[in-house]
N, C-alpha and C positions, 0 to 999 in steps of 0.2 A: 579598484574600478569594477563596477558590477558588470558581469558578462551579459551580453544580449541573448535573448531566447531564440530558439529555432524559428519560431513564428516571426519574430522581428527581423531576423536575417533574411528569410525567404521573402517577407513582405518588402524589405528594402530592395532586394534584387529585382523583384517584379515591378516595384514602383520605379526603379531606375530604367528598366526596359520600357515600362509604360510611358515614362517621361520622354524618352526618345521617340516612341510611337506618336505621342501627342505632338511633339515638335515637328516630326515628319508630316503628320496629318495637318497641323497648322500651316506649315509651309505650303503643302499641296493645296490646302483649301484657299490660302491667300493667293497663290499663283493662279489657281483655277478661277478664282473670283476676278482677279485682275485681267486675265486673258478673256474671261467672259465679258467683263465690262468693256474692254477694248473692242472686241468683235461685235458686241451689242451696239456700241456706239457707231461702228462702221456699218452694221446691218440696218440700223434704225435711223440715226440722225444723218449720217453721211449719205446713205442710200436714199433717204427721203429728200434731202436737198438735191441730190443728183436727179431724182425723178421729177422734182419740181422744175429744175433747170431744163430738163428734157421737154417737159410739158410747155414751159415758156418758149423754148426754142421752136418746138413743133407748132405751137399756136401762133408764134411770130411769123414763121414761114407760111403757114396756112393763111394767115391774115394778109400777108404780102401777096400771095397768089390771088386771093379774093380782090385785092386792089387792082391787079392787072385784069382779072376777069370783068370787074365792073367797067373798066375803061374799054375793054374789047367786047363788051356785051352787044348783042345784035339789036336789042331794044331796051326800053327803059325798065321793063319788068325784070329782064335778066340782070340789069345793073342793080336794081333794088335787092334782088336776091343775093347778089355778091356783097352788097352793103351789109345786109343782115348777117351774112356769114362772117364778115370781118368783125362786126360788133360782137358776135358770139366769141370769136377767137380773142378779141380784146378783153372781154370779161374773164376769159380763162387766164389770160396773162395777169390781169389784176388780182384775181383770186390766188393764183400761184405765188405772186410776189407777196401778197398779204400773209400767206402761210409761211413763206420763207422768212419774212420779217419776225414772225412769232417764235422761231427757233433761236437757240443760243448761237451767237456768232463767235468764231475764232478770230484771232488777231489778223487784221487785213482783209477779212471777208466782208465786213460791212461796207467798206469803201467800194469794193467791186460791185456789190449789190446796188449801192447808191448810184454808181456810174450808170449801171443798166437802167435804173429807174429814171434818172434824169433824161437819158436819151429816149427811153420808151415814152415818157410823158410828152416830149416834143413830137416824137414820131407819131404817137397816137392822136395828138391834137391836129397835126398836119394831115394825117390820114382821114380823120373825120371831116375836117374842113374840105379836103379834096373830094370826098364822097358826096358831101352836101352840095358843093359847087358843081360837081359833075351831074348830080341829079337835077339840080335846078336849071342848068344850062345844057341839057342833053342835046338839044337840037342846035345849039350855038357853037359854031366852029371855033370862035375865039376862046370860048370856055374850054373847048377840047384842047386847044393848043396850050392854054395855061395849065390845065391839069396834067397835060403830058409832061411839061417841065417839072411839075411837082413830083410826078410819079417816077420819072426817069433821072431826075437830077438832084432834087432836094432829099427825098426820102431815102435813097440808097446810102447816103452818108450816115444818116442816123441808124439805118438798119445795120450797116457795117460796124458802127460803134457798139450797137447792142450785141451783135454776133461776137465781137471781140470780148465784150464783158461776159457773155455767157461762156465762151471758151475759157476765159480766166477762172470763172466759177467752177467749171468742170475740172480744169487743171488743179485748182485749189483743193477741191474735194478729193480728187485722185491722189494728190500729194498727202492730204490729211489722212486718207484711208491707208496709203502706203506707210505713213509714219506710225499710225495706230497698229497696223499689222506688224511692223517691225518691232514696236514696243511690246506687243503681245508675244511675239516670237522670242524677244530678249528675256521677257519675264518667264516664259516657259523654259528657256534654256537655263537661266540662272536658278529658277526653282528646281529644275531637274538636277543641276549640279549640287545645289544645297541638299536636296533630298537624298541624292546618292551619298554625299559626304556624311550627312547625319546618319543615314542608314548603316554605312560602313562603320562609323564610330559606334553606333548603337550595337551592331553585331559584335564588334570588338569588346565593348564594355560588357555586353551581356555574356559573351563567352568567358571573359575574365571573371565576372561576378559568379557565373555558374561554376567555373573551375575552383575559384577561391572558396565559395560557400560550400560546394560539394566536398572539397578537400577538408575544410574545417569540420563540417558535419560528419564526414567519414572518420576523421581523427577522433572527434568527440564520442561518436557511437562506438568506435573500436575500443576507446579507453573505458567507456561504460561497460561494454560487453566483457572486457578483460576483468574489470572489477567484479562484475556479476559472476563471471566464471570462477574467479578466485573465491568469492563468497560461497558459491555452490560447492566448490571443492572442500572448503572449510566446513560447510554444513554437512557434507557427506562424511568427512572425517569425524566430526562431532557426533553424528548419528552412530557411526561405527563404534566410537569410544563409549557412547552412551549405552549402546546395545551390549558391549562387553561388560560395562559396569553393572548393568541390570543382571547379566548372567552371573557375575561375581556376587551380587546382592542376593540373587536366588540361591546360589550355592551356600552363602553364609546363613541364609534362613534355614536351609536344610541342616547344616551343621548345628545351628542353634537348636533346632528341633531335636536332634540327636542328644545334644548336651542336656536339653530340658527333660528328655526321657530318662537319662541317668539321674538327674536331680529328683525327678518324681519318684524313681525307685528308692533313692536314699530317704526321701520324705516318708514313703510308705514303711520302710524299715524302722525309721525313727519313731513313727507313730506306734508301731507294734511294740517297740521297746518301752515307750512311755506307758502304754497300756499295761505291760507286764510289771513295771515299777508300781503302778497304782494297785494292781492285784496283790503284789507283795506287801504293800503298805496296809491293805485291808486285812491280809492274813496276820500281819504283825499286831494289828489292833485286836484281832480276835484272840490271839495268844496272850496278849497283855490282860485282856478281860478274864481269861481263864486263870492266869496267874493271880489276879486279884481275888478271884473266888477261892482258889486254893489257899491263899494267905489268910483269908477270913476263917477258913475251917481248920487251920493249923494251930490248935490250942494245946497240943501235947508235945512232950519232950522238948522243953524249952532250950536245953543245951544244944541238942542236935539241930533244933530250929535256928538257934543263933548262928551255929556254925554254917548251917545251910544258907542262912540269910546273908552271912558274910560272903560266902561263895556267890550267892545270887547278886549281892551288892557289887562284887567285882565284875560279875557277868553284865550286870546292869550298866556299870560304868563303861565296860567295853562296848555294850550296846549303844550307850550314849555317844561314845566316840565314833562308832560306826555310823550312827544316825547323823552326827555332825558332818562326817565325811560325805554321807549321802546328801545332806542339805547343801553342803558346799558344792558338791557335784551338780545337784539340781539347780543351784543358783547360777553356776557357770554355764550349765546347759541352757538355762534361760537366756543368758547373755549371748551365748553362741547362736541360739535360735533367732534372737534379734539381729545379730550380725548376718545370719543367713538370710533374713528377710531383706536387710539392706543390700546384701550382695545380689539377691534375686532381683531387686528393683533396678540395680545397676547392670544387670547382665544383658545389656543391649547387643553386645557383639557375640560372645560365645558362653559367657558365664563360667569361666574357668575358676575364678576365686571361690565360687560357691561350692565346688567339689571339695576343696580343702576344709571349708567350714563344716560341711556335712560330715566329712570323715572324722573331724574332731568331735562333733556331736555324737557320732556313733561310738567313739572310744569312751566318751564320758558316760554314755548310756550303758555301755558294757561294764564299766567300773561300778555304776550304780546298781546294776543287776547282781554283780558279785558281792557287793556290800550287803544288799538285801538278803542274799542267800546266807551269808554269815550270820546276819541278824536272826534269820529263821533257826539256824542251828543253836545259837546262843539262847534264843527264847525257849527252845525245847529243853536245853539243859536247865534253864531256870524253872521250867515247869516241873521237871523231874525232882530237882532239889527242893522245890516248894512242897511237892507231895511228900517227899521224905521228911522235910521239916515239920509238916503238919502231923505226921505219925509220931515224931519224936516228942514234940512239946505242944501242949494246948494253951499254955499260959504265955503266949508270945504277943501280948497286946501292943506293947510299944514297937516291937520289931515288925509286927504285922501292919501297924500304922505306917511305918516307914515304907514297907513293901507296897501298901496301898498308894501312898504318895508317889512312889517310884512308878507304879503301874499307871497312875494318872498322867505322870509326865510322859511315859512312853506313849500313852494314848494321844496326848497333845502333840507329841512329835509325829506320831503317825498321821494325825489330822493335818499337820503342817505339810508332811510329805504328800498326802493326798491332794492338798490345795496346790502345792507346787506342781504335782503331776497334772492337775487341771489347767494350771497356767501354761504348762508345756503344751498340753493339747490345744489350748487356745492359740498359742504362738504358732504351732504347726498348722492350724486352720488358717491363720493369717498368711503363712507362707504358701499354703495351697491356693488361697485366693490370688496371691501375688503371681503364682505360677500360671494361673488361669489368665491373668492380665498379660503376663509375658507371652503366653501362647497366642492371645489375641493380637498382640503387637507383632509377633512373628508372622501370623497369617496376614496381617495388614501389610507387613514388609514384602511378603511374597506376592500379594496382589499388586502392591505398588511396583514391584520389579517387573511384573507382567505388563502393567500399564506403561511403564517406562520403555520396555522393549517394543510395545506397540507404537508408542510415540516415536521411538527411534526409526522404526520401519516407515512411519508416515513422513518423518523428516527426510529419510533417504528417498522416498518417492517424490517429495516436493523438490529435493535437490536435483533429482533426475529431470523433472519437469522444467526446473529453472535452467538446467543445462541445455535442454531442448530449445527453450526460448532464446538462450544466448546464441545457440547455433542458428536459429531462424533469423535473429538480428544480424549476425555476421554474414549470413547468406544474403540478407537484404542489402547489406552495405557492400560486401565484397563479391557478391555473385556466387558462382559455383565453386570458387576457390576457398570457401570457408572450411576450416578443419572440423572434423567430427570428433567429439569427445564423449566418451561413455563413462558412466558412473556405476560402480558396483554397489548394489543394494546392501544395506547393513545386515549383518548376520542376525538371524532370529535367535533370541535367547531361549535356551531349553526350558521346557515346562516341567516343573517339579510339583508333585502332590504332597502336601504336608498333612500329617495326622494331628488331631487335637490331643492335648495332654490327657484329657479324660480317657482317651483310648488306652493309655498306659497305666491308669490308676485302678482299673477294674479287676485285674488278675495278677496279683502279686503274692508270693509265698509269705508265710508267717516269719516274723523277725527272728524267731528262735532258730529256724532252719536255715535262714539266710545268713545270719550273723550270730553264731553261738557265743555264749558268755565265756569269759576267761575264768577258769576255775581257780588258778593260782595267782590271780592278781592281788597285789598288796592292798591292805586296808589302811584307813586313817589319813591317806594323802590324796590330794586331787591333782598333783603334778604328774607329768609324764604322758598326758593324753594328747 
């Protein structure tokens, strides 16, 4: 079931209270309207009829007095004045009756009015006949006597009947007014009771809804504030851990820079050794050319030349073996250089494996230097023997040809050694480029660690703001009893300044002084490095 929103709950509560207010207002309006209608009927209709009855009664009494005045008038003019006065009062009665008949009648009211009209009609006709007869026979005593009987005997009966009818009308209207008043009072009392009951019910319902909704809202807000508080705590812990991780990352970058410094030093030493190997190869090439020149000039003492050539052949063979060893070492040095490049590319953490590869390359280069030195000694022996052979025999064509071929082979081997040395230099250059890339990566890691530390501080600040918002929400819900929670900001990661690798490549000692060659190292084998 979908939960109702806060807006819906509050709107429902206020609509409920408003419904009770509307009911109370409706009941009050209905009762007020009913009371107004009752009192308006009393003040307008009933009072109007009472006024008309009073006018009729007054006109009837005044007319009756004018009848007596006409009879008792001193002269005919006085009698006529009384007659006119009666006629005026008669018209008033007729007009009042006419207005009365235009109003709405209640049950039994019309019969009373009709009784009055019947008696007044006869009374008025007899009164007019009485006045006319009295006027016409003013000086006649007989007429006087007859009118006396009419005035004192006939008319009083009708006047009495009209008076009774008017009294009945007055009593009827009084009773009607009393009834309407009682009805109005009853409506007022009942509406008051209903209003009070509905108001009490409304207050009870409003109080219940207020307590219920406020309790539910308070529980919901408390739950939300607790969840937000938990989230802020977790955010604070995460920022602290993130700051610690950034510190570790920065420390790792520093250690990587130190390892990279050592690696660069090893590369510098390796580069010096490769250059030294290349110089030795050039020197060997020069010596082989000299041997070739000496062999072309050795045309004397063929026996000694042959003996010297045999010795030189052995030396050349030994040179060939040494050169093979050097070639093997150079080949494996090239492989190790490639491995060193791979290790350098993988040296994301600290590059520990690269140190092992670099050390192996250093040993191989040392062996290569020792072999090159032996080659130099042997070549010198060959030169001396060649000079001795040239003094002994001039006719050494075939032997000299073999020497020339051997010298050419030595030159080719020296060229190969030079090419291998160039390949080693290229490999070291690639390794140097890889070191530069590695240095850039380390610098990027250091920068990233600083950014992560800054982000951790920002997260800690946001967590602190979130905690303050939670406290404000709890204060809004619980008042002044809300607990105060503080968040410790994340520790700032220490700043470390890293130097570029190029800083370490500019001032290194020569390889010979850093890593001297082993004089007694064995020749012909590439194992053991």
